[in-house]
KEMIZA-168987 format. One line per 4 residues: number of its first residue (from 1); their letters; for each residue x, y, z of N, C-alpha, C. Coordinates in pm, 1 decimal. Atoms other than C-alpha are relative to their C-alpha. Example, Ala and Ser with C-alpha at 12.3 -4.5 7.8 and 13.67 -1.06 7.14 Angstrom:
1 = AS = 89.0/-119.0/0.0/1230.0/-450.0/780.0/90.0/120.0/0.0 | -82.0/-119.0/-6.0/1367.0/-106.0/714.0/-77.0/109.0/73.0 .
# end
This chain:
1 = MNLK = -76.9/-9.7/98.7/-8408.0/18818.4/12624.0/62.0/-150.3/-14.3 | -117.1/176.5/-23.7/-8222.7/18494.0/12520.1/81.6/30.1/-93.2 | -115.5/69.5/58.6/-7944.5/18452.2/12462.1/134.4/-36.4/-62.4 | -46.2/152.8/47.8/-7719.0/18294.3/12202.0/222.4/13.8/-24.4 .
5 = LYTR = -174.9/-12.4/66.2/-7272.4/18304.8/12190.4/21.2/-137.1/-70.8 | -38.6/127.7/80.8/-7152.8/18094.5/11912.6/158.9/68.0/21.6 | -167.7/6.7/-21.2/-6751.1/18026.9/12050.4/50.4/-50.0/3.9 | -102.4/151.8/56.8/-6474.4/17784.9/12059.6/74.3/45.6/173.7 .
9 = YQNS = -94.6/-66.0/-130.1/-6334.5/17801.6/12447.4/133.2/50.6/2.0 | -135.1/-112.4/59.2/-5926.2/17867.4/12267.0/-93.8/107.1/-102.7 | 50.4/-106.4/51.8/-6081.9/18241.2/12113.0/-41.2/71.4/84.1 | 39.4/-95.3/-68.5/-5976.8/18486.3/12259.6/-86.8/153.6/20.5 .
13 = AGQR = 15.1/-104.1/-63.4/-6196.6/18744.5/12180.6/-157.9/-122.2/-49.1 | 120.3/139.0/11.2/-6525.3/18457.3/12216.2/48.2/41.3/132.6 | -12.8/-43.1/-210.2/-6327.7/18530.4/12619.6/-39.1/30.6/12.4 | 38.6/-126.5/-28.5/-6375.2/18884.1/12601.5/-131.4/20.4/54.0 .
17 = VRTA = 226.6/-5.3/52.0/-6764.4/18845.3/12498.9/-84.7/-86.4/149.9 | 11.8/59.0/-68.5/-6774.8/18622.3/12727.2/30.0/-2.9/233.4 | -65.7/-41.7/-102.8/-6617.8/18757.6/13064.2/-62.0/137.4/58.0 | 164.0/-133.6/14.3/-6849.8/19074.8/12971.8/-130.9/-58.4/70.1 .
21 = LNLK = 167.8/125.3/4.5/-7173.1/18841.2/12950.2/62.0/5.3/203.4 | -90.4/82.6/-166.5/-7008.7/18737.9/13341.9/20.8/69.9/23.7 | -13.6/-83.3/-85.0/-6918.5/19038.7/13469.0/-140.6/71.3/48.7 | 220.6/-28.8/-4.0/-7344.5/19151.9/13381.5/8.3/-68.9/110.7 .
25 = GADY = 146.2/82.4/-38.0/-7462.3/18822.5/13551.6/-80.7/-22.2/-85.9 | 153.6/26.8/69.9/-7627.6/18753.3/13215.5/35.0/-129.7/25.4 | 35.7/86.1/36.4/-7715.6/18409.4/13106.2/1.4/-20.3/-130.3 | -18.8/-53.5/115.9/-7655.1/18321.8/12796.3/10.5/-219.0/-86.0 .
29 = EYVG = 44.9/140.3/56.3/-7690.1/18009.8/12569.4/212.9/-54.7/-47.1 | -115.4/-1.8/111.3/-7351.2/17877.3/12438.8/37.0/-110.7/-64.1 | -20.4/121.4/93.5/-7319.9/17702.6/12164.6/167.9/-28.0/-110.2 | -91.7/-64.6/34.3/-6956.1/17608.8/12051.1/31.3/-58.3/-124.0 .
33 = VTMG = -32.7/45.1/147.8/-6799.4/17572.1/11724.1/114.6/47.5/-26.6 | -199.9/15.9/50.7/-6453.4/17498.3/11547.4/-5.8/53.7/-152.3 | -87.0/-55.3/125.5/-6332.6/17699.8/11260.1/-3.4/-152.0/-95.3 | -62.8/42.3/86.7/-6307.3/17509.4/10941.7/-54.8/-148.5/52.5 .
37 = VEPG = -11.1/59.1/34.8/-6436.6/17201.8/11072.5/-168.5/-38.2/37.4 | 139.2/59.4/39.2/-6765.1/16962.8/11017.9/-3.5/-84.7/129.8 | 97.7/-60.9/89.8/-7009.1/16903.8/11081.1/-50.7/121.6/49.4 | -6.2/-197.8/-50.0/-7185.6/17316.3/11165.7/99.1/94.7/-105.6 .
41 = WSEY = -127.0/-75.3/34.4/-6874.5/17468.8/11023.5/-125.0/36.9/-102.3 | 60.9/-115.3/146.4/-7077.7/17469.6/10674.6/-121.4/105.1/29.2 | 133.6/-27.5/15.3/-7389.7/17564.4/10787.4/6.6/128.0/140.4 | -9.5/-153.7/-94.5/-7265.1/17847.3/11110.1/85.2/127.2/-154.1 .
45 = RRTV = 24.6/-76.1/133.4/-7114.1/18030.6/10752.0/-78.9/28.2/-49.8 | 137.5/-1.3/114.0/-7405.8/17996.7/10573.0/-81.2/97.0/62.2 | 117.5/-79.9/-63.7/-7622.2/18089.5/10859.8/34.5/163.9/82.8 | 4.3/-89.8/-84.5/-7508.6/18293.2/11087.9/121.4/81.6/-38.0 .
49 = NPQG = -122.5/-94.0/21.3/-7147.6/18457.5/10998.9/41.5/50.5/-99.9 | -68.8/16.2/119.6/-7072.5/18474.2/10697.2/143.2/41.1/-46.6 | -185.3/-110.8/5.3/-6734.0/18645.8/10727.5/64.4/-191.5/78.0 | 22.6/103.3/24.0/-6693.3/18277.6/10872.3/115.4/16.2/187.3 .
53 = LLPT = 5.2/-53.2/-140.0/-6539.9/18422.7/11256.8/-38.9/-32.3/87.0 | 68.7/26.8/-20.4/-6625.5/18387.5/11566.6/78.8/81.2/160.0 | 89.8/55.4/-53.6/-6759.6/18474.3/11811.8/-132.6/115.5/-21.9 | 85.1/-66.2/98.3/-7089.8/18561.2/11712.1/-166.4/-14.0/96.1 .
57 = LEVD = 111.5/-61.7/-97.6/-7417.9/18703.7/11975.3/-147.2/-22.3/-55.1 | 155.8/28.5/65.6/-7789.8/18528.3/11889.6/-76.0/135.0/103.7 | 57.9/-3.2/-33.7/-8028.4/18796.3/12021.8/-116.2/27.5/5.8 | 51.4/-32.3/38.1/-8298.7/18722.2/12019.5/-64.0/-64.7/-173.0 .
61 = GRRV = -32.5/29.0/185.6/-8269.4/18573.2/11675.3/74.5/42.8/-77.3 | -71.0/-98.7/106.6/-8061.1/18861.6/11546.6/150.8/-18.7/86.2 | -170.8/48.8/-25.3/-7664.7/18812.1/11501.7/67.7/170.7/54.3 | -72.1/-59.6/-42.8/-7412.9/19019.6/11625.8/140.0/-10.4/-112.8 .
65 = VQST = -154.3/45.9/-5.7/-7066.9/18997.3/11526.5/92.5/62.3/23.1 | -136.6/-68.1/-89.3/-6713.8/19120.9/11621.5/7.2/57.5/57.8 | 97.0/-15.6/-91.9/-6662.4/19094.9/11937.5/-27.3/138.8/88.8 | 61.4/-82.0/-71.5/-6638.2/19453.2/12028.2/-124.6/80.9/-29.3 .
69 = AIIE = 116.1/2.4/-40.9/-6969.7/19545.4/11903.4/-100.7/-18.5/15.9 | 137.2/0.8/-135.0/-7160.2/19324.0/12108.0/96.4/-24.4/119.7 | -40.7/-34.5/-58.9/-6914.7/19379.7/12375.9/-54.1/137.6/28.6 | 39.7/-127.2/-61.3/-7056.4/19783.5/12386.3/-143.8/-15.8/-52.1 .
73 = YIEE = 139.7/14.2/-3.5/-7418.6/19618.5/12292.7/4.5/-74.3/133.0 | -46.9/53.9/-101.7/-7333.0/19427.3/12637.4/-39.9/145.0/68.2 | 62.6/-88.4/-110.2/-7300.1/19711.5/12809.3/-125.9/84.0/-26.0 | 118.2/-83.7/16.8/-7536.7/19930.4/12634.2/-142.8/-32.2/41.5 .
77 = NLPG = 38.2/27.2/-3.6/-7759.3/19732.4/12735.1/-71.9/-101.0/34.9 | -55.7/188.0/-96.1/-7776.9/19390.6/12987.0/53.4/125.6/134.3 | 62.5/-69.5/-137.1/-7859.6/19552.8/13359.6/136.9/-98.5/55.9 | -112.7/25.0/-51.0/-7542.3/19511.9/13587.8/129.6/130.5/29.3 .
81 = PSLL = -71.8/-120.0/-42.8/-7228.8/19697.1/13704.1/105.5/76.1/-166.1 | -52.3/-84.6/171.1/-7039.4/19926.5/13355.6/71.2/-90.5/0.1 | -82.1/41.0/44.6/-6822.5/19819.5/13202.1/136.0/64.1/-51.7 | -134.8/-142.5/-42.3/-6624.8/20157.7/13202.6/29.8/13.8/110.3 .
85 = PEDP = -40.0/-95.8/-37.1/-6506.2/20421.9/13402.1/-97.3/80.8/1.1 | 109.6/-101.7/13.4/-6741.5/20706.7/13509.2/120.3/48.9/-78.6 | -20.4/-147.0/43.8/-6447.3/20948.5/13424.6/15.8/2.3/-170.1 | 129.9/-9.5/116.6/-6553.8/21074.6/13076.9/208.0/-67.5/-51.4 .
89 = VSRA = -144.1/-55.1/60.1/-6124.0/21108.6/13034.4/37.2/-201.5/-54.3 | 23.5/121.2/17.6/-6115.7/20719.3/13149.3/-25.6/-73.1/-72.7 | 36.1/115.9/111.2/-6336.2/20570.1/12980.8/99.2/-1.3/-138.0 | -95.6/-14.5/155.1/-6193.9/20702.2/12643.5/170.7/-51.5/12.3 .
93 = QSRG = -61.2/68.4/38.7/-5880.4/20564.7/12752.1/63.4/-175.5/21.5 | -20.5/170.3/-52.0/-5978.8/20187.0/12899.6/-37.7/-63.4/-202.8 | 29.9/34.3/147.6/-6161.2/20181.9/12527.8/112.9/-18.3/-79.4 | -193.1/-31.0/70.2/-5746.7/20309.8/12354.2/3.1/-101.1/88.5 .
97 = FAQV = -38.9/166.4/-56.0/-5666.3/20033.1/12557.0/2.6/-167.0/-122.0 | -3.3/158.9/64.8/-5838.8/19728.5/12445.8/50.1/-21.8/-179.1 | 20.2/11.7/133.8/-5841.1/19833.8/12062.6/150.4/-21.1/-34.8 | -160.1/-3.8/27.4/-5442.3/19873.8/12093.7/-20.1/-230.3/-64.0 .
101 = IACE = 29.7/118.4/45.3/-5509.8/19518.0/12107.5/-103.4/-132.5/-31.5 | 96.1/3.4/101.7/-5855.5/19469.9/11907.3/48.5/-10.9/-89.0 | -123.9/-19.1/57.6/-5607.8/19576.0/11665.1/68.6/42.2/-137.2 | -159.0/-4.6/43.1/-5278.8/19611.6/11669.2/88.7/-113.6/15.1 .
105 = MHAV = -106.7/146.6/37.0/-5200.1/19258.5/11774.8/-68.0/-84.8/17.5 | 70.2/41.9/37.0/-5515.2/19056.8/11802.6/60.2/-16.4/-104.0 | 68.6/79.6/169.1/-5570.6/19072.9/11412.8/111.9/-1.9/-50.1 | -20.6/66.2/144.3/-5243.3/19077.6/11292.5/130.8/-176.8/58.2 .
109 = VVSR = -45.7/85.9/-58.5/-5113.8/18725.8/11489.2/-85.0/-142.1/27.9 | 144.7/119.8/-3.7/-5417.3/18504.7/11465.1/64.0/-73.6/-80.6 | -48.7/-9.6/65.7/-5354.2/18204.8/11355.0/-54.9/-52.7/-126.4 | 57.8/-15.9/169.2/-5516.1/18192.6/11006.1/51.5/154.6/-76.8 .
113 = LRAL = -109.8/-65.6/27.8/-5244.2/18505.5/10954.2/79.3/-55.7/-52.9 | -124.6/73.1/-25.0/-4978.6/18254.9/11059.4/6.0/-117.5/-132.2 | 29.6/70.7/143.9/-5107.5/17999.8/10824.0/32.9/28.4/-195.2 | -14.4/-122.0/124.8/-5123.7/18248.9/10535.0/125.4/-27.1/-43.6 .
117 = LGSR = -138.5/-23.4/35.2/-4763.1/18355.5/10592.7/68.6/-174.5/-36.5 | -98.8/155.4/65.4/-4637.0/18001.2/10530.9/-39.0/-61.1/-36.8 | 45.0/103.0/100.6/-4862.2/17833.3/10298.6/-27.9/109.9/-177.3 | -16.1/-100.9/155.8/-4877.6/18142.6/10039.0/117.3/77.0/-21.0 .
121 = YELS = -140.8/-51.6/12.3/-4557.1/18306.2/10145.9/133.1/-22.3/67.8 | -47.2/123.2/-26.8/-4394.7/18031.2/10217.0/99.8/36.6/86.7 | -68.8/-61.1/-154.0/-4215.4/18175.7/10568.0/18.2/-172.6/25.4 | -16.2/109.2/-90.0/-4056.9/17920.1/10725.9/-73.1/9.6/94.7 .
125 = EEQV = 49.9/-32.6/-97.1/-4183.4/17857.0/11054.2/22.5/86.7/142.8 | -59.1/-19.7/-113.9/-3881.7/18011.6/11235.7/-4.4/203.6/-37.2 | 91.3/-120.5/53.2/-4000.7/18324.6/11007.7/-116.4/39.7/62.3 | 61.7/-58.7/6.0/-4369.2/18317.0/11119.0/24.0/-11.7/129.2 .
129 = LDWR = 20.1/-75.8/-138.6/-4268.7/18333.1/11520.8/35.9/131.6/-55.3 | -50.5/-160.9/26.6/-4040.4/18597.9/11413.9/-124.8/86.7/0.3 | 63.5/-114.1/54.4/-4310.7/18737.9/11317.1/-106.0/124.4/59.5 | 134.0/-27.9/-121.5/-4608.6/18704.4/11631.6/107.3/18.6/93.1 .
133 = DYWY = -52.1/26.7/-156.0/-4310.2/18739.7/11889.0/22.7/203.6/-46.0 | 30.1/-224.5/49.3/-4291.4/19151.5/11693.1/-50.1/15.8/56.6 | 109.8/-30.9/41.9/-4571.4/19199.8/11714.6/-49.3/-10.4/196.1 | 59.3/-8.0/-171.8/-4636.4/19063.5/12067.0/91.5/99.5/58.9 .
137 = GEGF = -155.4/-102.7/-121.3/-4288.3/19256.5/12220.4/-85.5/123.0/-63.2 | 81.9/-99.7/54.9/-4467.2/19595.7/11985.4/-131.8/-31.3/115.5 | 176.3/24.1/-90.5/-4819.2/19498.9/12164.4/26.3/54.0/146.4 | 7.5/-58.2/-156.4/-4739.3/19519.8/12512.7/80.8/70.0/67.8 .
141 = GTLE = -68.2/-79.2/-111.2/-4501.6/19689.0/12554.1/-47.5/126.6/-26.7 | 83.0/-130.3/-50.6/-4750.6/20002.3/12465.4/-58.9/-58.7/122.2 | 115.6/40.1/-24.3/-4993.6/19847.3/12671.1/130.4/24.5/128.9 | -51.4/50.3/-130.9/-4727.9/19842.2/12980.9/17.8/148.1/-11.1 .
145 = ELLR = 76.6/-119.6/8.7/-4672.9/20197.9/12897.5/-78.1/91.2/118.6 | 192.4/-54.7/-59.2/-4989.6/20324.7/12900.7/-50.4/5.0/107.7 | 23.6/-40.0/-140.5/-4996.7/20214.7/13248.9/96.7/89.7/23.2 | -160.7/-111.2/-77.9/-4638.7/20332.1/13391.6/-91.8/123.0/-6.7 .
149 = QRET = -53.4/-79.4/48.8/-4775.9/20646.4/13223.0/-196.1/59.3/45.9 | 95.2/-20.3/-53.8/-5113.0/20684.6/13430.9/-22.1/102.3/91.5 | 21.3/-62.3/-15.8/-5177.1/20981.5/13625.3/0.6/-8.3/130.0 | -8.5/91.1/-105.2/-5325.7/20801.6/13915.6/-34.2/-223.8/8.5 .
153 = ATPF = -1.3/159.3/38.3/-5199.3/20416.7/13922.5/-164.2/-108.0/89.7 | 97.3/58.9/-50.3/-5606.5/20187.5/14002.7/67.1/-176.6/-29.7 | 28.8/137.2/-69.1/-5663.7/19845.2/14175.4/37.9/-58.1/-232.9 | -8.0/-14.2/136.1/-5711.5/19766.8/13746.9/33.7/72.7/-83.2 .
157 = CFDD = -67.8/-84.9/208.8/-5640.5/19926.5/13364.7/-17.3/105.6/93.6 | -9.8/-230.2/-20.0/-5760.9/20256.2/13466.8/-153.8/-20.3/27.3 | 60.2/28.0/-108.2/-6047.5/20220.6/13753.9/34.2/-107.8/109.0 | 61.9/68.5/-189.3/-6163.0/20030.5/14093.6/-38.8/-132.9/-22.5 .
161 = KPTL = 88.3/87.2/61.7/-6309.6/19810.9/13883.3/20.6/-42.2/-160.2 | -59.3/70.0/224.5/-6258.8/19572.1/13540.5/-54.6/95.6/-121.5 | 25.6/-75.7/104.7/-6344.4/19733.4/13255.4/59.7/-51.8/-134.0 | 48.6/44.7/128.6/-6329.0/19676.9/12874.5/185.4/-20.3/-30.0 .
165 = ADIY = -83.9/-11.0/-18.2/-5955.7/19717.2/12938.9/70.7/-120.5/17.0 | -27.7/101.8/-132.6/-5902.2/19474.5/13182.0/-48.0/-146.0/-77.3 | 78.7/76.9/26.1/-6164.3/19252.9/12970.8/61.0/-121.6/-171.2 | -67.7/78.9/134.6/-5917.1/19214.0/12655.7/158.9/-32.9/42.2 .
169 = LVPQ = -153.2/60.2/-7.1/-5603.4/19234.7/12848.5/0.3/-142.5/36.2 | 22.7/80.1/-58.5/-5691.0/18926.1/12976.7/24.2/-141.8/-98.5 | -26.4/154.4/70.6/-5679.6/18645.3/12709.4/127.7/124.7/-121.0 | -131.6/-43.2/82.0/-5429.6/18871.9/12522.7/150.3/-141.5/85.0 .
173 = MYNF = -112.7/26.7/-54.1/-5232.2/18769.7/12804.7/-14.7/-189.5/30.0 | -25.1/203.6/66.7/-5301.1/18373.3/12788.7/45.3/-44.8/-73.2 | -103.1/83.2/69.7/-5198.6/18330.6/12526.8/125.1/96.4/-51.0 | -166.3/-18.8/76.3/-4842.9/18483.4/12478.6/-0.3/-68.7/128.2 .
177 = RRDG = -43.2/78.9/-50.3/-4810.0/18258.0/12811.6/11.6/-75.6/-69.0 | 32.2/83.0/102.0/-4955.4/17978.1/12588.8/115.2/-64.6/-120.4 | -158.2/2.7/39.6/-4706.0/18069.8/12384.0/119.6/-6.3/14.7 | -85.6/88.8/-90.3/-4440.3/18006.6/12653.8/73.8/231.0/-52.6 .
181 = ADLS = -34.3/-170.4/53.2/-4371.5/18456.8/12575.7/95.3/8.2/184.0 | -131.6/-67.1/-144.4/-4107.3/18645.6/12859.1/-83.2/61.7/57.1 | 62.2/-106.5/-30.6/-4376.6/18801.3/13016.3/84.3/118.0/137.0 | -8.9/-33.9/-100.5/-4096.9/18924.5/13314.9/21.4/226.7/-38.7 .
185 = PYPL = -52.7/-167.9/-13.7/-4055.0/19323.5/13157.2/-154.6/30.0/27.8 | 129.6/-72.3/-61.0/-4450.6/19354.6/13171.7/-30.2/-9.4/151.7 | 63.5/71.0/-170.8/-4529.7/19378.3/13602.3/-54.1/35.1/-14.9 | 97.1/-121.8/-8.9/-4749.8/19685.3/13532.4/-201.8/-174.5/-85.6 .
189 = LREI = 85.4/146.0/79.1/-4946.7/19370.6/13259.8/-11.9/-140.3/103.7 | -17.8/122.8/-9.0/-4856.3/19040.6/13446.8/-76.2/56.8/184.3 | -4.6/-87.7/-154.3/-4964.6/19267.5/13829.8/-195.4/-13.9/-38.6 | 126.1/-140.0/46.8/-5348.3/19357.0/13682.7/-60.4/-174.2/-75.2 .
193 = DERC = 74.2/136.9/107.5/-5378.5/19024.3/13430.1/-14.6/-104.0/187.0 | -2.3/18.7/-135.8/-5329.1/18844.2/13827.9/-147.1/20.4/6.7 | 119.7/-43.0/-69.7/-5611.5/19020.9/14004.2/-140.4/-36.6/-79.1 | 158.3/21.9/87.2/-5873.4/18987.5/13690.8/28.6/-127.2/18.5 .
197 = RALP = 34.6/182.0/31.0/-5775.3/18588.5/13660.8/-34.0/-73.9/171.4 | -12.7/86.9/-150.0/-5865.3/18568.5/14095.5/-210.5/99.3/32.7 | 143.7/-86.3/12.0/-6214.6/18736.7/13997.5/-142.9/-166.9/-59.6 | 118.6/86.5/112.5/-6536.8/18447.9/13879.9/2.8/36.9/-76.3 .
201 = AFEK = 56.1/-92.2/116.0/-6642.0/18662.8/13595.5/224.6/-90.8/-107.5 | -59.9/49.2/83.7/-6337.2/18611.5/13444.0/78.1/-135.7/0.6 | 3.7/113.9/-21.0/-6253.6/18272.8/13601.0/-89.9/-89.7/-124.4 | 77.5/142.1/30.8/-6560.8/18075.2/13462.0/59.6/41.3/-204.6 .
205 = ATPE = -25.3/-9.7/108.0/-6470.8/18249.8/13107.8/190.8/-59.4/-120.1 | -160.6/77.8/-33.8/-6111.1/18066.5/13078.6/-42.3/-140.6/-112.1 | -26.8/15.3/177.7/-6062.2/17890.8/12764.4/-30.0/-220.3/117.8 | 40.3/86.5/-149.7/-6079.0/17565.1/13098.0/-111.9/-52.8/12.2 .
209 = NQPD = 179.7/94.0/-61.3/-6429.1/17621.1/13203.0/-100.7/37.7/-133.3 | 15.1/-20.1/100.1/-6557.8/17646.5/12862.3/-75.8/-229.5/-9.2 | 48.5/141.3/8.7/-6821.5/17283.6/12795.3/78.2/-66.2/-116.5 | -3.3/27.4/124.5/-6608.9/17220.2/12456.9/156.2/-56.6/25.4 .
213 = WPG = -126.6/72.7/-14.6/-6277.4/17180.7/12643.6/45.4/-102.1/-56.5 | 27.4/146.2/76.8/-6151.9/16877.8/12486.0/90.7/-46.3/159.0 | -61.2/53.3/-114.5/-5973.2/16816.5/12886.2/187.1/-51.1/-49.0 .
# end
């Protein structure tokens, strides 16, 4: 199986996929793409991903878009440790936790949306940042409470090993720290994030460790 991942160092959805591939011990080719920047951007959008978003996983020449679909493919088809808990309810909880991040947080604070708020709707920079911080607070508050409500506290979000929830959490926490946000209200998230980042699979997936990292 030949795997090629189109991504970028600062692409949190791509970081999720890189982490999943690393946890499975999979080899893949990294193809760096910078959205909107030539050379390469027009060709990527024309021939690889018509939505023009990252990441895209190419499997023996066939392409899969959207990080959740990609990670589901990785889980279902690649050998290595499972990316989900064994317990059925915990599996659903891990998926739900991940979707809070993918659907309720990441989707409304991405840079292209914030740029649109400023350019088309003429929001000031302060208003755009207030939008971002509001959704950060809503999302991280929800995630912290979901962990607090667990019947049994586990080393990672919903298991004794990293699962889908942890794979989605770490890149979002990275973005949160990069934006200078206050993490003190989220002790459970901080504890699990730190535990994950100590693992080679997570460390290898960080922006700083990608070949297109600018230094």
